[in-house]
C-alpha positions, 0 to 999 in steps of 0.5 A: 864213700859213694853208695855204689862202686864201679870200675870208675871209682876207685892226665912238669915243670920242676916242681914247687911245693907251696907250703903254708904255716900250720893253723886250725883257721882259714886264711885271711885276706890277701896282701901284696906279694913279697920278695924273699932272699936266700941268705944261709944253710946247707946244700947236701948231695946224694951221688950214687956211686953205682950210677957215677961208675956205670957212667965212668965217673969218679970223685975225688978231692972232696971238701965238705965245709964241715972239714975245714976247722977255720970255716965259721959254723953257719946257722944251718949247721947249728946242732941246737937248730938241725942235725947233720945239716937237715932239721930234726922233727916237725915245723908245723905239720910237716915232717922234714924227714919226709923230704930227706933223700934216702940214705942209699947214697951217702951225703956230701954236704957244702954250706950256702954262703951269704953271697947267695942272691937267689929271690923268690915271690911269696904272697900271704906266706905262700910261695907263688907257683913258678915263683922264683926270680932270679939269682943263685944259691952259693956254696963253699967246698966242692968236689972234682969229677974225673973221667976214668977212662981219659983222666980228664978232671972238672972241679966243682969248687965254690960252686952256684946253683943259678936259676934258669928262666925256663919258657915253659914255666907255668901251667901246661909247660914243659914237664922236665925242664932244668930249673937250676943249673950247677956251675963253678965260680972259681974257674972257667969250667962247662956246666957240669950238673943240672937239677930237674923235678925239684920240690920246693917247700917254703916255711914262712914261720921258720923263714925257711926254704927247702929244695928236696928230692932234686934229680941230679943229672949230667948237663948236655955241656958236661957230656960234650966236654967229656966226649960221651954226648949220650950221657946228656941227661943221665941220672946221677942221684938226688939232692937236698937244700935247707936255705935260711931265707929272709924277706927283702922289705916288709913282710906279713907273715900269716899264722893261718892256713888253708884248711883242707876240704875233704871228700864227705860224699855230700853235695855232689863232690867227687875225688879224682887224680889224674896221672898228668905227665909221665917222664924222665925213665931212667936205669938206677941200678943193675945186677950182672953183666951185659948181655945177661944182667938185670937192670933197675928201672924208674920214671918221673911222675906227676899226679893232678887233682881234677876233682872238686875236693882235696885229697889226703896225702899223709905220712908213710905209715898213715894209710891216707896216701897214694900208692904209684906202680910203674910197668914196662912193656914190649910190643913186638912184630913177628911178621904176620902177627904182633904181641904185646907183653910186660917185661918188668914191673916195680913194687908200689912207690908210697906217696908221702908229701903232696905238692902244690904246682899247677902243671894240669890246672891252676892250683887253687888250694895250696897245701902244707904237704898233707893233701894234694889241693883242688887243681894242684898237681905233685911231681915225684922225680925219678930218683925220688921214685926209685928210693927203696925207703918208700917201695913196698910189695904190691900185694899189700894193697887192695886196688878196687878200694884203693887202700893199703894195710900197714898192720904187718906190712913191709915198712912195719917189718912184718909186725902187727902194728904201724911202727915203721922200722924198714926203710932202704937198708938190706936191698940189692941194686934192683930190689923193689924197683922196676926190674928187666932183663938185658935180653928183654930190652931193644929188641928188633922189631919192637915198640917199648911203652912205660906206664904208671898208675895212681891207686888211691881210695874213693877215685871217681874215674880210674882211667885217668890214674893210668897212661903211658908213653913210647920209650927207646933204649940203647946200651952204651958199654956201661948201661942202659940209656933211656929216651922218650921221643918227643914226636907224636908221643903224648901221654896216652890215658888208660892202660897200655894194653889197650894201645895193642891193635887186638881184635877184641879188648873185653873188660870183665868185672871180677864179681859185684864187689871187686874190680875188673880185668882186661882180656885182649886177643887177636887171631891171625891167619898163618895159611896152610890152614893154620891160625895163630891166637894171641892172649893178653890178660891185664888185671886193672884193679881186681883184688881177688886176682886171676889164677886160670884161663880156659879157652874153647878149642874143641873144633881144633885138631891140631894145637901146637907151639903153646907158650905163656909169658909174665913180666917177672924173673921167676921161670919156676912159677910159670903157669902150666898149660893143659888141654882136655874136654875141649879147653886149653887151660893155663892156670897156677895153684889155687889159693887153698893150695898156695896163697902166694901162688903167682896169680894175676894181681893188679897191674900185671899182664900175662900172655897165652899163645898157641897155633890151631888148625881152626879158624877163630870164632867169637867165644867167651874165654873162662877166667878162674878167680884165685881169692875165695869168693863169688863167682869163682869164675868169670866170662870174658868175650874173645875169639877162639877155635871153638864151637860158637854154640857151645857153652863152655861153662854152665855158670855162663849159660844165663849171662846176659849183659855187659855195661861198658864205662862211659866216654868221655868221663868226666863230661861236660856236655855229652857221654856215650853209654855203650852195653851188650846184650847176650840175648833179646831182653827188656832193657831199662837204662836209668840215671841216679844222683849221688843221693840215690834219686832217679833223674832220668830214664834213657831207655825202656824198651824191648831190644835185641841181642848185640852192642847198643849205645846211647847218649846222655847229655847231662839233663834230667827227665824235663830236659834241665842241665843237672849241676856238677856231681857224681851220677850213676847209671843203672842197667836192668835187663832179664833180671840182671843188672849193672851199674857205672858211674859218670862225673858231670862237670860245669 
């Protein structure tokens, strides 16, 4: 653990997992690359019937090779070797059940034939990144797909998974290529299905290749053949491949693996996960009829290890793994002003298996899935992120610490232990997924953003854990078709609310032992002496939550059109609004009244708005804290129709300073440090290393009230360049202090 915590403790190609045989020692010297080939195994599709029906597709004439009494049983179907086509238990340290697609969609299994000729590269028992060479995995059996409306049929018989040489392979490539396409060998058929976001695991000691959690999508060619081009890329389910492989020449399989180098707080090491890619937003479930239904939404996410140490990424009931949250926002232009609102959110997706690809940086420390190595990236496909076997409530996490408690958890069935009892059973089509009403989608004059954040302990720079992209959607008669524009739509780092053109974005810390919230506000002159006030309150990482917001309105005689908005589906838990004592207050119940009240939890955004007959002035807004502790109220700079000379709460009479996060962070050359003073004061700004030693004093002077900034160039008091590591800067003014961290990289 670091000595100090701050706001910033706690950016895909088809994804390849690089697995290494288990051992307790380090890897031996490197050997030449080898070529391995698929020779046997089993393919299992988990095609989601609800998604097929949504798109007007039916399945018939299913022939699984286990149904054919004349077909010899392959090695992969031997019950002594596997169960139902999947290996039982562990291989080395890897539990293969973690790679299984959820039982939410029934499996269709087909045997891999000896005609398969897919080859791939291996070095020292490790799958080389982007290491497929050529060929295909061929299978017997199949299924016929029928377009329900026209009766047109497409037979996928004795099919092949052909490897595609994607020009975007390699670091920084297209985050969503189709590495494999599925074609029929028996008859001339259009390309029917494609795979994306493939997890690839190679186990040299077991001579086994696993392609797990593939997203199965409608190909462009099949959509065109059906006369329904809008279906191109539509998600239909997931797929697993367990293949027996053999080397094509001499081989040297090591019996050792690269040991993880975990964070111990020494030597300037730091842990930093970034959201590297955000792609493939899809509808995966629906309740009700359009236009009064609700959709369950998912998206593909890629994490990247930007730090200097490996990151634990353990199995689901082990508490050392990350969480992934997902949100959808709508920014609407209503004429004179616009508003930024959350329209849907997911529960937390538990990360349980780390890949070893190189989408963001070269992967330099491959793993067996139990940790995310330095420089490595890890992609979870859209169908994987929608799997209720791994989705559970947000309130089980402490977002400030980045930790999850398994005792009494959803997965434990509420029991006071860490035994997994609950998986994907007992859910409707939208439970735990990002749920959004039809009426909140494809609104006129609206821009939509989808967002995700990784939550894990000891992360030095949380701003790159989170990011957003624009998306569009349209109703095609059966479901919502989502698209991610490719023009001017790079992943934007940081909370999506910061994309809103607000007058003020204020970070407010909810106590010295808790995280931050962001209050964004906008005031607009409506004419005729009236003004519109718009507020968006976002909980970045506060565990104590927010239960109220009090806005000064003492200069206004007319307050009207008061509204509240949140992103859930329950109008019964909306906050109430009251005007008294010169304040307009929106609030929910206190913790003592109801510990389960609709307080603003992490990664939620609530909106508050009204019209008033007084112009805006710069004022502090008061935020009431939900969970017990100190303080119980927090100030956030904003704009309001209030009296600028008034003090809204005695707790803020002595409020003096606010220290902003430095930018950029991590930093190689220069980092800007900004701070605000509420009144004139003597100011000191010092930089400390991770051992608590002061290495630089940037400011020691009397300063006036207002906003200030300075630059730290990564040097010490003597002007010498400091080494890579985590540093802390401490701001002292008038007896108050504030700290932030900065990561220096060479």
